[in-house]
C-alpha positions in Angstrom: 13.1 -70.2 -14.9 11.5 -67.0 -13.6 11.3 -65.6 -17.1 9.8 -68.8 -18.4 7.1 -68.8 -15.7 6.2 -65.2 -16.5 6.0 -66.0 -20.2 3.7 -68.9 -19.4 1.4 -66.5 -17.7 1.5 -64.2 -20.7 0.6 -67.0 -23.1 -2.2 -68.2 -20.9 -3.6 -64.7 -20.9 -3.3 -64.5 -24.7 -5.2 -67.8 -25.0 -7.9 -66.4 -22.7 -8.4 -63.2 -24.6 -11.9 -62.9 -26.2 -11.8 -59.5 -27.9 -12.6 -59.0 -31.6 -10.0 -58.5 -34.3 -9.9 -57.0 -37.8 -13.5 -56.8 -39.2 -14.6 -58.7 -36.1 -13.3 -62.0 -37.4 -10.3 -62.5 -35.2 -12.3 -64.5 -32.7 -13.2 -67.1 -35.2 -9.7 -67.4 -36.5 -7.6 -67.1 -33.4 -7.0 -70.5 -32.0 -5.5 -71.8 -28.8 -1.7 -71.5 -29.0 0.4 -74.4 -27.6 3.1 -73.3 -25.0 6.2 -75.0 -23.7 8.2 -73.9 -20.7 11.5 -74.8 -22.5 14.1 -72.1 -22.5 16.9 -72.2 -25.2 20.3 -70.8 -24.3 21.0 -68.3 -27.0 24.7 -68.1 -26.1 25.2 -71.7 -27.4 26.8 -72.2 -30.8 24.3 -73.5 -33.3 25.6 -77.2 -33.3 24.9 -77.3 -29.5 21.6 -75.5 -29.8 20.1 -77.8 -32.5 19.3 -80.7 -30.1 17.5 -78.3 -27.8 15.5 -76.8 -30.7 14.4 -80.3 -31.8 13.4 -81.2 -28.3 11.4 -77.9 -28.1 9.6 -78.6 -31.4 8.7 -82.1 -30.2 7.4 -80.8 -27.0 5.2 -78.2 -28.7 3.8 -80.3 -31.6 2.6 -83.7 -30.7 2.5 -85.0 -34.2 6.4 -84.7 -34.3 7.1 -86.4 -30.9 7.7 -89.9 -32.3 9.9 -88.7 -35.3 13.6 -89.5 -35.2 15.9 -86.5 -34.7 17.6 -87.3 -38.0 14.4 -86.1 -39.8 14.9 -82.6 -38.5 17.2 -80.0 -39.9 17.9 -76.6 -38.3 19.6 -73.6 -39.9 20.1 -70.0 -39.0 18.0 -67.7 -41.1 19.1 -64.3 -39.7 20.0 -62.5 -36.6 19.0 -58.9 -36.1 20.0 -56.8 -33.2 17.3 -58.1 -30.9 16.4 -61.7 -32.2 17.8 -64.9 -33.6 15.7 -66.6 -36.3 16.1 -70.3 -37.1 14.5 -72.4 -39.8 13.4 -75.8 -38.7 12.6 -78.3 -41.5 10.9 -81.7 -40.7 10.4 -84.6 -43.0 7.0 -85.8 -41.8 7.0 -88.6 -44.4 8.8 -89.4 -47.7 6.8 -86.9 -49.7 6.2 -84.1 -47.3 8.6 -81.6 -45.6 7.3 -78.9 -43.3 9.3 -75.8 -42.3 8.7 -73.4 -39.3 10.6 -70.4 -38.0 11.8 -70.4 -34.4 12.3 -66.9 -33.1 14.6 -66.6 -30.0 14.4 -63.4 -28.1 17.7 -61.7 -27.5 19.0 -61.5 -23.9 17.8 -58.5 -21.9 15.4 -57.4 -24.6 12.7 -57.1 -21.9 14.2 -53.8 -21.0 13.0 -52.3 -24.3 10.2 -54.7 -25.5 6.9 -55.3 -23.8 6.5 -59.0 -24.4 3.0 -59.2 -22.9 1.9 -56.5 -25.3 3.5 -58.2 -28.2 2.1 -61.6 -27.5 -1.4 -60.4 -26.9 -1.3 -58.5 -30.2 0.4 -61.0 -32.4 -2.4 -63.5 -32.1 -4.9 -61.1 -33.6 -2.5 -59.7 -36.2 -1.8 -63.3 -37.3 -5.5 -64.0 -37.5 -6.0 -60.9 -39.6 -3.4 -62.1 -42.1 -0.3 -60.2 -41.1 3.1 -61.8 -40.8 3.7 -65.5 -40.2 1.1 -67.6 -38.6 1.7 -68.0 -34.8 2.1 -71.7 -34.1 3.4 -71.8 -30.5 5.3 -70.1 -27.7 8.0 -71.1 -25.3 10.1 -69.6 -22.4 12.2 -67.3 -24.5 10.6 -67.1 -27.9 7.9 -68.3 -30.3 7.4 -70.6 -33.3 5.8 -69.3 -36.5 5.1 -70.5 -40.0 8.0 -70.2 -42.4 7.6 -67.4 -45.0 9.2 -68.2 -48.3 10.3 -64.8 -49.3 13.4 -62.5 -49.2 14.0 -59.8 -46.7 14.1 -56.3 -48.2 17.1 -54.0 -48.3 16.7 -50.3 -47.5 17.1 -49.5 -51.2 14.2 -51.8 -52.1 11.8 -49.6 -50.1 12.0 -46.7 -52.5 11.2 -48.7 -55.6 7.8 -47.2 -56.6 6.0 -50.5 -57.0 7.3 -51.8 -53.7 6.7 -48.5 -51.8 3.1 -48.6 -53.0 2.6 -52.1 -51.8 4.2 -51.3 -48.4 1.8 -48.3 -48.1 -1.2 -50.4 -49.0 -0.3 -53.1 -46.4 0.4 -50.5 -43.8 -2.9 -49.0 -44.4 -4.6 -52.3 -43.8 -2.5 -53.0 -40.8 -3.6 -49.7 -39.2 -7.2 -50.9 -39.5 -6.7 -54.0 -37.3 -8.5 -53.8 -34.0 -6.5 -55.2 -31.1 -8.4 -55.7 -27.8 -7.3 -53.7 -24.8 -6.4 -50.0 -24.2 -6.3 -47.8 -27.3 -4.1 -45.2 -25.7 -1.1 -44.2 -27.8 2.1 -45.5 -26.2 4.8 -43.3 -27.8 5.5 -40.9 -25.0 4.9 -43.6 -22.3 7.5 -45.7 -23.9 10.0 -42.9 -24.6 9.8 -41.7 -21.0 10.2 -45.3 -19.7 13.3 -45.6 -21.9 14.5 -42.2 -20.6 14.1 -43.2 -16.9 16.1 -46.4 -17.5 18.8 -44.9 -19.7 19.5 -41.9 -17.4 20.4 -44.2 -14.5 22.8 -46.6 -16.3 26.5 -47.1 -15.6 28.9 -48.9 -17.9 31.7 -51.2 -16.8 33.9 -50.3 -19.7 35.7 -46.9 -19.0 35.5 -45.8 -22.6 31.8 -46.4 -22.8 31.2 -44.7 -19.5 33.2 -41.7 -20.6 31.1 -41.4 -23.8 27.9 -42.0 -21.8 28.7 -39.1 -19.5 28.8 -36.7 -22.5 25.1 -37.1 -22.9 23.0 -34.3 -21.3 20.0 -36.1 -19.9 18.6 -32.7 -18.8 18.7 -31.5 -22.4 17.2 -34.8 -23.6 14.3 -34.6 -21.2 13.6 -31.0 -22.3 13.5 -32.1 -25.9 11.1 -35.0 -25.1 8.6 -32.7 -23.4 8.9 -30.0 -26.0 8.3 -32.4 -28.9 5.4 -34.1 -27.1 3.6 -30.8 -26.7 4.4 -29.8 -30.3 3.2 -33.0 -31.9 0.1 -32.9 -29.7 -1.1 -29.8 -31.6 -1.6 -32.0 -34.7 -4.3 -34.3 -33.2 -2.9 -37.2 -35.2 -5.1 -40.3 -35.6 -4.2 -43.2 -33.3 -3.9 -46.6 -34.9 -2.4 -50.0 -34.0 1.1 -49.3 -35.3 4.0 -51.5 -36.2 6.5 -49.0 -34.9 9.6 -50.7 -36.4 8.9 -50.9 -40.1 12.5 -51.1 -41.3 13.6 -53.1 -44.3 14.5 -56.1 -42.2 10.8 -56.4 -41.1 9.6 -56.5 -44.7 9.7 -59.6 -46.8 8.8 -60.1 -50.5 8.0 -63.2 -52.5 9.0 -61.9 -55.9 7.3 -64.7 -57.9 4.0 -64.2 -56.2 4.5 -60.5 -55.7 3.4 -60.8 -52.1 4.7 -58.5 -49.4 4.8 -59.4 -45.7 5.0 -57.2 -42.7 6.7 -59.2 -39.9 8.0 -58.9 -36.3 5.5 -57.0 -34.3 7.5 -56.9 -31.0 7.4 -53.1 -30.8 3.7 -52.9 -32.0 1.3 -50.8 -30.0 -1.5 -48.2 -30.4 0.3 -45.2 -31.5 0.1 -42.1 -33.7 -0.2 -42.8 -37.4 2.4 -40.2 -38.3 5.0 -41.9 -36.1 4.6 -45.2 -38.0 5.0 -43.6 -41.4 7.7 -41.2 -40.3 9.7 -44.0 -38.7 9.4 -46.0 -41.9 10.8 -43.1 -43.9 13.7 -42.7 -41.4 14.5 -46.3 -42.1 15.4 -45.6 -45.7 18.7 -44.5 -44.2 19.5 -48.0 -42.9 21.6 -48.9 -39.8 24.3 -46.7 -41.2 22.0 -43.7 -40.8 22.7 -42.3 -44.3 20.0 -39.6 -44.2 20.8 -38.5 -47.8 18.6 -41.5 -48.6 15.6 -40.0 -46.8 12.7 -40.1 -49.3 12.1 -37.0 -51.4 8.8 -35.1 -51.1 7.7 -36.8 -54.3 8.5 -40.2 -52.9 6.6 -39.4 -49.7 3.6 -38.2 -51.7 3.6 -41.4 -53.7 3.6 -43.4 -50.5 0.9 -41.4 -48.8 -1.4 -41.5 -51.7 -1.2 -45.3 -51.8 -1.6 -45.5 -48.1 -4.8 -43.4 -48.1 -6.4 -44.9 -51.2 -4.4 -47.8 -52.7 -7.0 -48.6 -55.4 -7.3 -45.0 -56.7 -4.2 -43.1 -55.4 -4.5 -40.3 -58.0 -7.9 -39.4 -56.6 -6.5 -38.4 -53.2 -6.8 -34.7 -52.7 -3.8 -32.4 -52.3 -5.1 -31.3 -49.0 -5.3 -34.9 -47.7 -1.7 -35.7 -48.8 -0.4 -32.5 -47.3 -2.0 -33.2 -44.0 -0.4 -36.6 -43.7 2.9 -35.3 -45.0 3.0 -32.6 -42.2 2.0 -35.1 -39.6 4.7 -37.5 -40.7 7.4 -34.9 -40.8 6.6 -33.9 -37.2 6.6 -37.5 -35.9 9.8 -38.5 -37.7 11.5 -36.4 -35.0 9.9 -38.6 -32.3 11.2 -41.6 -34.2 14.8 -40.2 -33.8 14.3 -39.7 -30.1 12.7 -43.1 -29.5 15.5 -45.1 -31.1 18.3 -42.8 -29.8 17.2 -43.5 -26.2 16.6 -47.1 -27.0 20.2 -47.4 -28.2 21.5 -46.2 -24.8 19.8 -49.0 -23.0 20.9 -51.5 -25.6 24.5 -50.3 -25.3 24.4 -51.4 -21.6 22.2 -54.5 -21.8 22.7 -56.2 -25.2 25.4 -58.8 -25.7 25.2 -58.3 -29.5 28.2 -56.6 -31.1 26.8 -53.3 -32.4 27.9 -49.6 -31.8 24.8 -48.7 -29.9 26.2 -45.5 -28.3 27.4 -44.4 -31.7 23.9 -45.1 -33.0 22.5 -42.8 -30.2 24.6 -39.9 -31.4 23.7 -40.5 -35.1 20.0 -40.4 -34.4 20.1 -37.6 -31.8 22.3 -35.4 -34.1 19.9 -36.0 -37.0 17.0 -35.0 -34.7 18.7 -31.7 -33.8 19.5 -31.1 -37.4 15.9 -31.6 -38.6 14.1 -30.1 -35.7 14.2 -26.4 -36.7 13.3 -27.3 -40.3 10.3 -29.4 -39.2 9.1 -26.9 -36.6 9.1 -24.2 -39.2 7.3 -26.3 -41.8 4.6 -27.5 -39.3 4.1 -24.0 -37.9 3.7 -22.5 -41.3 1.3 -25.2 -42.4 -0.8 -24.7 -39.2 -0.9 -21.0 -39.7 -2.1 -21.3 -43.3 -4.8 -23.9 -42.5 -6.3 -22.8 -39.2 
C-alpha cells in the first residue's frame, strides 16, 4: 500500500499542475484525472486478474459502476519488458461498445523509471495530441484510451514513408512545453543508474560471476569522458521521448496515422540523444547493428524532422549538423541502456537476458566510439 499512497500523491500533484503546454493550450485541454488506490497483482494469471481489473474500472469510472460484470471483456494486448497492457471492452448498451487500455507497471520498475516525472508529463503530452488519451490512474498503473492501430516492427521504421512520418511526429513532440525544470536529464539518469548498478549482488551464482566481469571503474570513466565530449556540441535541449523503439510506435494503416506512445522515460534531454537512440533501435532487441540506418536513411529522417513540409529545402549544413550531433549521442544511448540492463537483470521478474543485453550494448559502444570520436572531431575542426 505504500507504493499506492505515493502514487496517489503523484496523481494529486499532476491534477494540481497549472503550467502551460504545447502552444499554450494544454491548460484548456488538461482535465482532472480520476484516481483509484487499487493495486492489481501483476503476478496473477489473467483469469484471476480479470475480476480485479473490472473492479478497478468500475471504481475509476462512475458510469460503469452499475453495469454487470458480464458486459466487460479483458484481453492481453502485449507485454513488453517493463509493462503489461490489457484491453478492456465494455458494452455500455446494445449499440455501443467502448474500449480502454489498462497499463500495469512491471514490478520494481521504479528503480529505472521516474513515475512522478512520467505522470506529470503525460497529462500535457496527451493534451497536446500525443499517444493515447489519459483517462485515469491507479496504484500501479494508468488507464488510457484504446488506440486502434498496429505496433511497428523494427523493419517498418526504415520504410521511407514511415520514417518520414516518425521524423515529423518527433519534431512536433520536441516542441511540446512541459512545466517544470528544463534541465537535461541524460547524465543525471545515467549516473543514478550507475550508482545503483555498481552496488548490486545476484543470488544466482552464474549471474554474480558474469556481473563480476564488469569493470565499473572503466564504465565510470567512459561515462565522464562521453559527457565531456558530447558537451562540446551544445546540442539543443527538448522534451524527449528517450525510448522511441518500434514497440512504442503504432500505425493505423487505413487512416495512415502514426502514434508515439509510452512516455515513461520521457524527460528534457538532448535532441541528438532522442534521434540517435531511435536509430539504434533499428537493431531491435537482438541488437543486430547491421540494421543501423545508412547515412542516406539518416539524412532522409533528419530532413523530414527539420522541415517535414519541404524536406528538400533543408540545407546540407543543417543536415550535417544534426547528423553529427546524433552520431555522438548514439553512444550515450548505448551506455544508458547497457547500465539500465544491469539493474533490470537484478530487479525484473521478466524472463529476458538482461546481462547479455548489457554486453551487447556496451560492446557496440566500444566498437563505435573511435569511429564517432574521429568523425565528430573532424567535423568540429572543419567548421570552427
